[in-house]
C-alpha positions as a LaTeX table, in Angstrom:
\begin{tabular}{lrrr}
\hline
Residue & $x$ (\AA) & $y$ (\AA) & $z$ (\AA) \\
\hline
Met1 & 18.89 & 101.80 & 10.17 \\
Lys2 & 15.94 & 101.60 & 7.66 \\
Lys3 & 17.92 & 100.25 & 5.29 \\
Leu4 & 18.98 & 97.31 & 7.60 \\
Val5 & 15.45 & 96.86 & 8.58 \\
Tyr6 & 14.41 & 96.64 & 4.84 \\
Leu7 & 16.73 & 93.83 & 4.47 \\
Ile8 & 16.12 & 91.66 & 7.32 \\
Met9 & 12.41 & 91.96 & 6.24 \\
Leu10 & 13.10 & 90.87 & 3.06 \\
Met11 & 15.33 & 87.66 & 4.12 \\
Pro12 & 12.15 & 85.21 & 4.11 \\
Leu13 & 11.07 & 86.44 & 0.89 \\
Phe14 & 14.39 & 85.60 & $-0.69$ \\
Ala15 & 13.94 & 81.77 & 0.60 \\
Val16 & 10.49 & 81.15 & $-0.37$ \\
Ser17 & 11.44 & 82.63 & $-3.65$ \\
Gln18 & 14.80 & 80.20 & $-3.89$ \\
Glu19 & 12.54 & 77.17 & $-2.51$ \\
Gln20 & 10.01 & 77.84 & $-5.57$ \\
Gln21 & 12.88 & 77.67 & $-7.67$ \\
Asn22 & 13.97 & 74.11 & $-5.98$ \\
Glu23 & 10.57 & 72.84 & $-6.89$ \\
Glu24 & 10.11 & 73.88 & $-10.12$ \\
Leu25 & 13.17 & 72.17 & $-11.30$ \\
Ser26 & 11.96 & 68.88 & $-13.20$ \\
Asn27 & 15.82 & 67.52 & $-13.46$ \\
Asp28 & 17.00 & 64.28 & $-11.61$ \\
Glu29 & 19.24 & 66.35 & $-9.83$ \\
Ala30 & 16.63 & 68.39 & $-7.98$ \\
Tyr31 & 14.66 & 65.54 & $-7.16$ \\
Gln32 & 17.83 & 63.63 & $-5.71$ \\
Glu33 & 18.71 & 66.65 & $-3.68$ \\
Tyr34 & 15.30 & 66.38 & $-1.87$ \\
Glu35 & 15.04 & 63.37 & $-1.62$ \\
Pro36 & 16.92 & 61.65 & 1.26 \\
Phe37 & 15.02 & 63.96 & 3.56 \\
Glu38 & 12.07 & 61.84 & 3.32 \\
Glu39 & 12.97 & 59.85 & 6.30 \\
Tyr40 & 12.61 & 62.85 & 8.55 \\
Asp41 & 9.60 & 64.80 & 10.00 \\
Gln42 & 9.96 & 68.60 & 8.70 \\
Trp43 & 7.13 & 69.56 & 10.58 \\
Phe44 & 7.46 & 70.78 & 14.12 \\
Leu45 & 5.37 & 72.54 & 16.68 \\
Glu46 & 6.51 & 75.22 & 19.60 \\
Phe47 & 6.26 & 77.02 & 22.36 \\
Gly48 & 7.74 & 78.44 & 25.31 \\
Ile49 & 6.79 & 80.89 & 28.21 \\
Gly50 & 9.32 & 83.44 & 29.45 \\
Gly51 & 9.27 & 86.91 & 30.07 \\
Asn52 & 9.87 & 90.52 & 27.78 \\
Lys53 & 11.65 & 93.87 & 28.58 \\
Ala54 & 9.88 & 96.51 & 26.49 \\
Ala55 & 13.23 & 98.22 & 26.22 \\
Arg56 & 11.92 & 101.98 & 24.22 \\
Thr57 & 9.83 & 104.24 & 24.29 \\
His58 & 8.46 & 105.49 & 27.37 \\
Thr59 & 6.93 & 108.33 & 28.43 \\
Gly60 & 9.53 & 110.64 & 30.50 \\
Ala61 & 12.36 & 108.65 & 30.03 \\
Gln62 & 14.39 & 110.66 & 27.19 \\
Pro63 & 17.56 & 111.07 & 28.92 \\
Gln64 & 17.91 & 114.34 & 31.24 \\
Phe65 & 19.22 & 117.01 & 28.75 \\
Leu66 & 15.92 & 116.26 & 26.48 \\
Asn67 & 13.92 & 116.45 & 29.62 \\
Pro68 & 10.96 & 118.28 & 27.83 \\
Ser69 & 8.96 & 120.84 & 30.30 \\
Asn70 & 5.80 & 119.21 & 29.02 \\
Val71 & 6.38 & 115.62 & 30.40 \\
Thr72 & 4.88 & 115.24 & 33.97 \\
Glu73 & 4.91 & 111.56 & 34.40 \\
Thr74 & 8.47 & 109.30 & 34.13 \\
Ile75 & 7.60 & 105.59 & 33.36 \\
Asn76 & 10.27 & 102.80 & 33.18 \\
Thr77 & 10.40 & 99.00 & 33.03 \\
Ser78 & 12.53 & 96.66 & 34.87 \\
Leu79 & 14.32 & 94.07 & 33.23 \\
Ile80 & 11.78 & 91.74 & 33.15 \\
Ser81 & 8.59 & 93.96 & 32.29 \\
Gly82 & 6.15 & 90.81 & 32.42 \\
Leu83 & 4.57 & 87.63 & 31.49 \\
His84 & 5.58 & 86.50 & 27.75 \\
Ala85 & 4.32 & 83.44 & 25.82 \\
Asn86 & 4.59 & 81.94 & 22.72 \\
Leu87 & 3.60 & 79.46 & 19.90 \\
Ala88 & 4.96 & 78.41 & 16.83 \\
Ile89 & 4.45 & 76.52 & 13.70 \\
Arg90 & 7.49 & 75.43 & 11.24 \\
Tyr91 & 8.33 & 74.06 & 8.13 \\
Met92 & 12.13 & 72.91 & 7.08 \\
Phe93 & 13.20 & 72.68 & 3.60 \\
Asn94 & 15.85 & 70.61 & 4.09 \\
Asp95 & 18.19 & 69.96 & 7.25 \\
Lys96 & 19.78 & 73.59 & 6.47 \\
Phe97 & 16.95 & 76.38 & 6.00 \\
Gly98 & 12.95 & 76.45 & 6.54 \\
Leu99 & 9.87 & 78.93 & 7.46 \\
Arg100 & 8.06 & 79.49 & 10.76 \\
Phe101 & 5.20 & 81.10 & 11.57 \\
Lys102 & 4.51 & 82.45 & 15.50 \\
Gly103 & 2.15 & 84.36 & 17.15 \\
Gly104 & 3.64 & 86.01 & 21.24 \\
Phe105 & 2.10 & 87.32 & 23.81 \\
Asn106 & 3.24 & 90.22 & 26.12 \\
Asp107 & 2.25 & 91.73 & 28.98 \\
Ile108 & 3.73 & 95.15 & 30.65 \\
Ser109 & 4.08 & 96.68 & 33.31 \\
Glu110 & 6.28 & 99.42 & 34.80 \\
Asp111 & 9.17 & 99.73 & 37.69 \\
Glu112 & 7.54 & 100.60 & 40.19 \\
Asp113 & 10.91 & 102.07 & 41.82 \\
Arg114 & 11.51 & 103.86 & 38.60 \\
Ser115 & 8.14 & 105.19 & 37.68 \\
Thr116 & 5.97 & 107.91 & 38.79 \\
Thr117 & 2.71 & 105.86 & 37.88 \\
Ser118 & 1.44 & 102.42 & 37.28 \\
Phe119 & 0.17 & 100.54 & 34.15 \\
Asn120 & $-0.59$ & 97.37 & 32.67 \\
Ser121 & $-0.43$ & 97.15 & 28.58 \\
Thr122 & $-1.09$ & 93.96 & 26.51 \\
Tyr123 & 1.09 & 93.55 & 23.23 \\
Phe124 & 0.44 & 90.28 & 20.64 \\
Gln125 & 3.20 & 89.21 & 18.28 \\
Ser126 & 2.79 & 87.66 & 15.17 \\
Ser127 & 5.76 & 86.76 & 12.36 \\
Leu128 & 7.19 & 84.99 & 9.53 \\
Glu129 & 10.66 & 83.59 & 9.60 \\
Thr130 & 13.31 & 82.21 & 8.15 \\
Val131 & 15.23 & 79.55 & 9.95 \\
Phe132 & 18.95 & 78.61 & 9.61 \\
Asn133 & 20.10 & 75.58 & 11.24 \\
Leu134 & 23.37 & 76.11 & 12.13 \\
Gly135 & 23.87 & 72.44 & 13.56 \\
Ser136 & 23.94 & 71.06 & 9.75 \\
Ile137 & 25.52 & 74.32 & 8.64 \\
Leu138 & 28.40 & 74.59 & 11.04 \\
Asp139 & 28.84 & 70.58 & 11.46 \\
Phe140 & 28.37 & 70.41 & 14.72 \\
Gln141 & 28.29 & 66.86 & 14.51 \\
Asn142 & 32.05 & 66.93 & 14.50 \\
Trp143 & 31.42 & 67.86 & 18.86 \\
Thr144 & 28.03 & 67.39 & 20.13 \\
Asn145 & 25.13 & 65.14 & 19.03 \\
Asn146 & 22.56 & 66.22 & 21.33 \\
Phe147 & 23.33 & 70.50 & 21.49 \\
Asn148 & 21.96 & 72.02 & 18.37 \\
Leu149 & 21.46 & 76.01 & 17.72 \\
Gln150 & 19.30 & 78.30 & 15.34 \\
Phe151 & 19.34 & 81.39 & 14.10 \\
Tyr152 & 16.16 & 83.24 & 12.37 \\
Thr153 & 14.89 & 86.51 & 10.82 \\
Gly154 & 11.83 & 87.92 & 9.57 \\
Phe155 & 9.09 & 90.76 & 10.15 \\
Gly156 & 6.26 & 90.31 & 11.83 \\
Ala157 & 3.19 & 92.39 & 12.83 \\
Gly158 & 2.04 & 93.50 & 16.62 \\
Leu159 & $-1.28$ & 94.60 & 18.26 \\
Leu160 & $-0.37$ & 97.19 & 21.26 \\
Leu161 & $-3.32$ & 97.48 & 23.54 \\
Pro162 & $-2.19$ & 100.12 & 25.64 \\
Asp163 & $-3.54$ & 100.71 & 29.09 \\
Asp164 & $-7.31$ & 101.69 & 29.29 \\
Gln165 & $-6.95$ & 104.29 & 32.01 \\
Phe166 & $-4.53$ & 106.48 & 29.62 \\
Val167 & $-6.15$ & 105.70 & 25.71 \\
Asp168 & $-8.95$ & 103.96 & 24.65 \\
Asp169 & $-7.48$ & 103.08 & 20.98 \\
Glu170 & $-5.26$ & 100.04 & 19.70 \\
Asp171 & $-1.98$ & 100.34 & 18.14 \\
Leu172 & $-0.80$ & 98.40 & 14.86 \\
Thr173 & 2.80 & 97.77 & 14.50 \\
Phe174 & 5.48 & 96.19 & 11.87 \\
Ser175 & 8.12 & 94.73 & 13.50 \\
Ala176 & 11.68 & 93.42 & 11.51 \\
Ile177 & 12.55 & 90.22 & 13.75 \\
Ala178 & 15.83 & 88.50 & 14.69 \\
Gly179 & 16.58 & 85.95 & 17.40 \\
Phe180 & 18.75 & 82.80 & 18.08 \\
Thr181 & 17.64 & 79.26 & 19.61 \\
Pro182 & 19.81 & 77.13 & 21.44 \\
Met183 & 18.28 & 73.55 & 21.43 \\
Phe184 & 19.36 & 70.36 & 23.64 \\
Arg185 & 17.82 & 66.92 & 22.36 \\
Leu186 & 15.54 & 65.09 & 25.08 \\
Ser187 & 14.66 & 62.04 & 22.43 \\
Asp188 & 14.24 & 61.69 & 18.52 \\
Gln189 & 11.12 & 63.34 & 18.54 \\
Val190 & 11.39 & 66.41 & 21.28 \\
Ser191 & 14.16 & 68.79 & 22.18 \\
Leu192 & 14.09 & 71.67 & 24.83 \\
Lys193 & 14.57 & 75.23 & 23.63 \\
Phe194 & 15.52 & 78.16 & 24.53 \\
Asp195 & 14.24 & 81.25 & 22.39 \\
Phe196 & 15.83 & 84.70 & 22.38 \\
Met197 & 14.08 & 87.37 & 19.93 \\
Thr198 & 14.60 & 91.08 & 19.36 \\
Ala199 & 11.58 & 92.39 & 17.53 \\
Val200 & 12.69 & 96.28 & 16.64 \\
Asn201 & 9.06 & 98.18 & 15.82 \\
Phe202 & 8.42 & 101.12 & 13.53 \\
Asp203 & 5.08 & 102.74 & 13.15 \\
Gln204 & 4.27 & 102.64 & 16.63 \\
Asp205 & 2.48 & 104.77 & 17.58 \\
Tyr206 & 2.15 & 104.85 & 21.08 \\
Asn207 & 4.96 & 104.36 & 24.33 \\
Trp208 & 4.51 & 101.17 & 25.88 \\
Asp209 & 2.50 & 102.65 & 28.60 \\
Gly210 & 0.50 & 104.81 & 26.47 \\
Ile211 & 0.55 & 107.98 & 28.34 \\
Ser212 & 1.88 & 109.80 & 25.51 \\
Thr213 & 2.86 & 109.26 & 21.90 \\
Thr214 & 6.01 & 108.05 & 20.67 \\
Thr215 & 8.61 & 110.94 & 19.27 \\
Thr216 & 11.16 & 108.87 & 17.82 \\
Arg217 & 12.25 & 109.38 & 13.80 \\
Ala218 & 12.80 & 105.46 & 12.99 \\
Val219 & 12.73 & 103.13 & 15.86 \\
Asp220 & 9.81 & 103.87 & 17.64 \\
Gly221 & 9.79 & 100.70 & 19.92 \\
Ile222 & 11.99 & 97.63 & 20.43 \\
Met223 & 11.13 & 94.27 & 22.24 \\
Phe224 & 12.77 & 91.72 & 23.92 \\
Asn225 & 11.45 & 88.38 & 24.10 \\
Ala226 & 13.08 & 85.41 & 26.23 \\
Ser227 & 11.72 & 81.66 & 26.88 \\
Val228 & 12.18 & 78.05 & 27.79 \\
Gly229 & 9.96 & 75.55 & 25.93 \\
Leu230 & 9.62 & 72.74 & 23.95 \\
Asn231 & 10.20 & 71.95 & 19.98 \\
Ile232 & 7.65 & 68.73 & 18.67 \\
Ala233 & 8.44 & 66.94 & 15.16 \\
Leu234 & 4.97 & 66.17 & 13.52 \\
Gly235 & 4.92 & 63.35 & 11.31 \\
Lys236 & 5.32 & 59.39 & 11.68 \\
Gln237 & 9.21 & 59.03 & 11.10 \\
Lys238 & 11.00 & 58.36 & 13.76 \\
Lys239 & 13.93 & 61.13 & 12.89 \\
Asn240 & 13.25 & 64.45 & 13.08 \\
Ile241 & 15.34 & 67.00 & 10.62 \\
Asp242 & 16.75 & 69.00 & 13.22 \\
Trp243 & 19.26 & 66.48 & 14.09 \\
Tyr244 & 20.19 & 65.66 & 10.53 \\
His245 & 23.48 & 65.95 & 11.13 \\
Val246 & 23.84 & 63.86 & 13.72 \\
Tyr247 & 21.92 & 61.14 & 12.11 \\
Asn248 & 23.84 & 61.45 & 8.82 \\
Asn249 & 27.24 & 61.20 & 11.02 \\
Glu250 & 26.02 & 58.45 & 13.05 \\
Val251 & 25.25 & 56.42 & 9.54 \\
Asn252 & 28.80 & 57.36 & 7.97 \\
Glu253 & 30.13 & 55.58 & 11.69 \\
Ile254 & 28.39 & 52.99 & 10.79 \\
Ala255 & 29.78 & 52.69 & 7.34 \\
Leu256 & 32.95 & 53.21 & 8.54 \\
Leu257 & 32.86 & 50.14 & 10.85 \\
Arg258 & 30.97 & 47.93 & 8.45 \\
Glu259 & 34.31 & 48.66 & 6.29 \\
Glu260 & 36.22 & 47.86 & 8.90 \\
Leu261 & 34.52 & 44.48 & 9.77 \\
Asn262 & 34.36 & 43.68 & 6.07 \\
Ala263 & 38.00 & 44.14 & 6.29 \\
Leu264 & 38.68 & 41.84 & 9.22 \\
Lys265 & 36.73 & 39.49 & 7.69 \\
Gln266 & 38.60 & 39.23 & 4.75 \\
Lys267 & 42.26 & 39.20 & 6.60 \\
Met268 & 40.48 & 36.35 & 8.56 \\
Thr269 & 39.86 & 34.35 & 5.51 \\
Asp270 & 42.82 & 31.78 & 4.08 \\
Ser271 & 42.77 & 32.24 & 0.51 \\
Asp272 & 45.34 & 29.66 & $-0.37$ \\
Gln273 & 44.12 & 26.96 & 2.28 \\
Asp274 & 47.08 & 26.40 & 3.92 \\
Gly275 & 46.06 & 26.63 & 7.54 \\
Val276 & 47.61 & 30.40 & 7.96 \\
Leu277 & 44.85 & 33.48 & 7.73 \\
Asp278 & 45.94 & 36.07 & 5.48 \\
Phe279 & 46.71 & 38.50 & 6.92 \\
Leu280 & 49.29 & 36.58 & 8.61 \\
Asp281 & 50.32 & 34.71 & 5.40 \\
Arg282 & 53.84 & 36.14 & 4.54 \\
Glu283 & 53.58 & 34.20 & 1.46 \\
Pro284 & 50.01 & 34.12 & $-0.32$ \\
Gly285 & 48.69 & 31.72 & $-2.94$ \\
Thr286 & 51.62 & 28.98 & $-1.37$ \\
Thr287 & 50.39 & 25.53 & $-3.53$ \\
Asn288 & 47.59 & 23.69 & $-2.47$ \\
Gly289 & 48.68 & 20.61 & 0.00 \\
Val290 & 52.54 & 22.14 & 0.59 \\
Ala291 & 53.46 & 21.85 & 3.62 \\
Val292 & 53.89 & 25.81 & 5.84 \\
Asn293 & 55.33 & 27.28 & 8.93 \\
Thr294 & 53.52 & 29.27 & 10.91 \\
Lys295 & 54.29 & 32.41 & 8.64 \\
Gly296 & 52.63 & 30.61 & 5.62 \\
Ile297 & 55.70 & 29.88 & 4.13 \\
Ala298 & 56.44 & 26.52 & 2.26 \\
Val299 & 58.85 & 24.27 & 4.35 \\
Asp300 & 62.11 & 24.08 & 2.61 \\
Asn301 & 64.68 & 22.40 & 4.48 \\
Asn302 & 67.13 & 22.60 & 1.48 \\
Gln303 & 67.12 & 25.86 & 0.92 \\
Asn304 & 66.70 & 25.55 & $-3.07$ \\
Gly305 & 63.69 & 27.49 & $-3.45$ \\
Val306 & 61.48 & 24.49 & $-4.27$ \\
Pro307 & 59.08 & 23.44 & $-1.50$ \\
Asp308 & 60.18 & 19.86 & 0.16 \\
Glu309 & 57.03 & 18.20 & $-0.86$ \\
Leu310 & 56.98 & 19.50 & $-4.16$ \\
Glu311 & 60.40 & 18.31 & $-4.62$ \\
Asn312 & 59.60 & 15.13 & $-3.05$ \\
Thr313 & 56.53 & 14.65 & $-5.12$ \\
Leu314 & 59.07 & 15.06 & $-8.72$ \\
Asn315 & 61.58 & 13.29 & $-7.42$ \\
Thr316 & 59.55 & 10.18 & $-6.26$ \\
Lys317 & 56.59 & 9.95 & $-7.72$ \\
Phe318 & 56.88 & 11.22 & $-11.55$ \\
Val319 & 60.61 & 10.99 & $-11.94$ \\
Ser320 & 61.98 & 7.88 & $-10.09$ \\
Gln321 & 64.94 & 6.33 & $-10.53$ \\
Ser322 & 63.17 & 3.30 & $-11.86$ \\
Glu323 & 60.59 & 4.97 & $-13.80$ \\
Phe324 & 63.49 & 7.01 & $-15.67$ \\
Arg325 & 64.88 & 3.57 & $-16.37$ \\
Asp326 & 61.74 & 2.05 & $-17.72$ \\
Ser327 & 61.35 & 5.35 & $-20.25$ \\
Gln328 & 64.23 & 4.91 & $-21.80$ \\
Ser329 & 63.28 & 1.67 & $-23.39$ \\
Lys330 & 60.05 & 3.34 & $-24.83$ \\
Glu331 & 61.85 & 5.27 & $-27.76$ \\
Asn332 & 58.66 & 7.14 & $-28.96$ \\
Ala333 & 57.88 & 8.57 & $-25.52$ \\
Ser334 & 60.19 & 11.47 & $-26.03$ \\
Asp335 & 58.29 & 12.20 & $-29.34$ \\
Val336 & 55.14 & 12.56 & $-28.21$ \\
Ile337 & 56.96 & 14.96 & $-25.49$ \\
Arg338 & 58.30 & 17.05 & $-28.37$ \\
Ser339 & 55.08 & 16.98 & $-30.30$ \\
Leu340 & 53.31 & 18.66 & $-27.29$ \\
Ile341 & 55.85 & 21.09 & $-26.50$ \\
Thr342 & 56.02 & 22.57 & $-29.93$ \\
Lys343 & 52.43 & 22.77 & $-30.67$ \\
Gly344 & 52.17 & 24.81 & $-27.51$ \\
Tyr345 & 50.64 & 22.01 & $-25.23$ \\
Ile346 & 52.90 & 21.90 & $-22.44$ \\
Asn347 & 52.67 & 24.89 & $-20.00$ \\
Val348 & 53.15 & 25.84 & $-16.77$ \\
Tyr349 & 50.34 & 27.76 & $-14.89$ \\
Phe350 & 49.97 & 30.24 & $-11.93$ \\
Gly351 & 47.59 & 31.41 & $-9.26$ \\
Phe352 & 47.00 & 35.53 & $-8.86$ \\
Asp353 & 50.24 & 36.76 & $-7.95$ \\
Ser354 & 51.78 & 33.88 & $-7.31$ \\
Val355 & 55.25 & 32.43 & $-8.28$ \\
Val356 & 54.33 & 29.09 & $-7.38$ \\
Pro357 & 52.79 & 26.69 & $-10.09$ \\
Glu358 & 49.18 & 25.42 & $-9.52$ \\
Ala359 & 48.90 & 21.62 & $-8.52$ \\
Ser360 & 47.50 & 21.18 & $-11.70$ \\
Ser361 & 50.60 & 21.74 & $-13.58$ \\
Ile362 & 52.68 & 19.29 & $-11.71$ \\
Gln363 & 52.80 & 16.66 & $-14.63$ \\
Asp364 & 53.86 & 19.57 & $-16.64$ \\
Ile365 & 56.81 & 20.02 & $-15.30$ \\
Asn366 & 57.46 & 16.11 & $-14.55$ \\
Ser367 & 57.23 & 16.08 & $-18.78$ \\
Ile368 & 59.82 & 18.35 & $-18.94$ \\
Val369 & 62.06 & 17.03 & $-16.18$ \\
Leu370 & 61.45 & 13.11 & $-18.01$ \\
Phe371 & 62.22 & 14.98 & $-22.01$ \\
Leu372 & 65.29 & 16.28 & $-20.71$ \\
Lys373 & 66.63 & 13.82 & $-18.69$ \\
Gln374 & 65.89 & 11.48 & $-21.94$ \\
Asn375 & 67.19 & 14.01 & $-24.47$ \\
Pro376 & 70.35 & 15.13 & $-23.14$ \\
Ser377 & 71.37 & 17.17 & $-26.10$ \\
Glu378 & 68.12 & 18.92 & $-26.29$ \\
Asn379 & 68.27 & 22.72 & $-24.41$ \\
Ile380 & 64.93 & 24.84 & $-23.63$ \\
Glu381 & 63.82 & 28.56 & $-23.43$ \\
Leu382 & 61.13 & 29.19 & $-20.49$ \\
Thr383 & 59.53 & 32.40 & $-20.86$ \\
Gly384 & 57.24 & 33.51 & $-17.82$ \\
Tyr385 & 54.05 & 36.04 & $-18.50$ \\
Thr386 & 51.40 & 37.40 & $-16.31$ \\
Asp387 & 47.68 & 38.78 & $-17.16$ \\
Pro388 & 46.90 & 42.56 & $-17.41$ \\
Val389 & 46.11 & 43.37 & $-13.58$ \\
Gly390 & 49.36 & 45.66 & $-12.58$ \\
Asn391 & 51.60 & 48.16 & $-13.77$ \\
Lys392 & 54.37 & 47.15 & $-16.44$ \\
Ala393 & 57.27 & 47.12 & $-14.22$ \\
Tyr394 & 55.66 & 44.96 & $-11.68$ \\
Asn395 & 54.34 & 42.00 & $-14.13$ \\
Glu396 & 58.05 & 42.13 & $-15.73$ \\
Lys397 & 59.32 & 41.21 & $-12.41$ \\
Leu398 & 56.61 & 38.49 & $-11.38$ \\
Ser399 & 56.71 & 36.96 & $-15.05$ \\
Asn400 & 60.51 & 36.79 & $-14.43$ \\
Asn401 & 60.57 & 35.38 & $-11.25$ \\
Arg402 & 58.37 & 32.81 & $-12.79$ \\
Ala403 & 60.49 & 31.84 & $-15.22$ \\
Lys404 & 63.10 & 31.39 & $-13.02$ \\
Tyr405 & 61.03 & 29.39 & $-10.08$ \\
Ile406 & 60.55 & 26.38 & $-12.95$ \\
Asn407 & 64.28 & 26.77 & $-14.30$ \\
Asp408 & 65.11 & 26.22 & $-10.20$ \\
Ile409 & 62.94 & 23.10 & $-10.39$ \\
Leu410 & 63.87 & 21.51 & $-13.40$ \\
Val411 & 67.81 & 22.11 & $-11.88$ \\
Ser412 & 66.78 & 20.95 & $-8.75$ \\
Ala413 & 65.47 & 17.81 & $-10.61$ \\
Gly414 & 69.09 & 16.92 & $-11.46$ \\
Val415 & 68.77 & 19.16 & $-15.04$ \\
Asp416 & 71.73 & 20.50 & $-16.06$ \\
Gln417 & 71.67 & 24.43 & $-15.87$ \\
Ser418 & 73.27 & 25.39 & $-19.00$ \\
Arg419 & 70.69 & 23.69 & $-21.04$ \\
Ile420 & 68.04 & 26.20 & $-19.35$ \\
Glu421 & 67.46 & 29.79 & $-20.42$ \\
Phe422 & 65.04 & 31.98 & $-18.69$ \\
Lys423 & 62.85 & 35.46 & $-19.36$ \\
Gly424 & 60.32 & 37.18 & $-18.39$ \\
Ser425 & 58.12 & 39.06 & $-21.02$ \\
Gly426 & 55.73 & 40.71 & $-18.84$ \\
Val427 & 51.79 & 40.66 & $-19.99$ \\
Asn428 & 50.75 & 37.58 & $-21.81$ \\
Pro429 & 50.14 & 39.37 & $-25.77$ \\
Asn430 & 48.34 & 36.41 & $-27.06$ \\
Phe431 & 44.90 & 36.58 & $-24.77$ \\
Glu432 & 42.35 & 38.97 & $-24.75$ \\
Asn433 & 42.37 & 39.11 & $-21.00$ \\
Asn434 & 38.34 & 40.03 & $-21.03$ \\
Ser435 & 37.30 & 37.13 & $-18.75$ \\
Glu436 & 38.67 & 35.43 & $-15.42$ \\
Tyr437 & 39.00 & 32.59 & $-17.60$ \\
Ser438 & 41.57 & 33.86 & $-20.00$ \\
Arg439 & 43.35 & 36.05 & $-17.52$ \\
Lys440 & 43.96 & 32.24 & $-15.84$ \\
Leu441 & 45.72 & 30.81 & $-19.30$ \\
Ser442 & 47.52 & 34.36 & $-19.38$ \\
Arg443 & 49.18 & 33.48 & $-16.37$ \\
Lys444 & 52.08 & 30.97 & $-17.26$ \\
Val445 & 55.58 & 30.19 & $-18.24$ \\
Lys446 & 55.78 & 28.70 & $-21.70$ \\
Val447 & 58.34 & 26.00 & $-22.45$ \\
Gln448 & 60.16 & 26.33 & $-26.11$ \\
Leu449 & 63.14 & 23.75 & $-27.53$ \\
Lys450 & 65.85 & 25.73 & $-28.69$ \\
\hline
\end{tabular}
């Protein structure tokens, strides 16, 4: 029993020692560990009022089989022996651990129905306690935002003033303390608390009544206290650390809501500006100006894989029949286009993760169509490339789809399929891809003469 008492007494010393070690740490990690708590009040004033139960020992209250013959009086106390009041100051090092200094007053009287004489003793208490904030330790915020529970243990000293009708003396006692405190949040600064404490005394010379001295070997006295009161945060902050777990949970919830809101904002954008929001768009990256249906898919009535407006542009604006006839008279036109293709100046570029060419590349597609129609003996090879974003298998597929898309446009414009070969080569190896501009140049279909 004594070993347990000594262990309980040493626990506050361990807590103080650990806190001093933390304060001595000069590295950034220790600083960052406690920095968040600067936004919270860490000092508290506590007070309560209730009752006490002086459980043992009392004069002549031993079991009958002991019944000493020299005992002429029998004293017992009621379930509530008398008034109890307490006042405390507490400091929390963080959201889980703290120290409290507490003082208490107890008025002790007899149970009239089970005592042969009356008495009235007074007992003053003081204690230093280690406080454990179970709300943060056990994550109470998962099921409540208004209830908290603290457990504490420590050691203390007391002064027993026995009834002076029996003895004119003072009795100094030493105690091991343990208890728990349910708390209900009334506001950010004030909590309603119910405190239940047990004090185990040793080195207590007199029984609670003062009529006789104690005869026990180890535990000389036991006192139970129960009280209701208030816990008030001291400081200028709007939040106190007793409810850190609740505030922290609310911050996390707000962060999640912000993420959801940002995701919703992202969905409400229309990246390709086709009039269909991204989260409804089944064909992102549609070429600017191309008509789409309500699902964001480019209109392709003849189902040839080429958007109608892009197809009409190729057939009417750039390579109309009259324009083609006129070009026949320009013998050097083919030589110019051949030179541009050979030097690598004619390429078709794409947006990110898209197989539809950029509007700026329509002129180059027209030049290819014009050249092939003017030179029926010429054949070409289309090689698709991507930027380095994405995995290898996906990029190889995307590059092949880009090359095929341009192939389909040329075929739909009247070029025989036998004159065109296409393939995908994955990530473009000719660019460092260390900038946004470089990545744009990487996303292309290269045109080569065979």
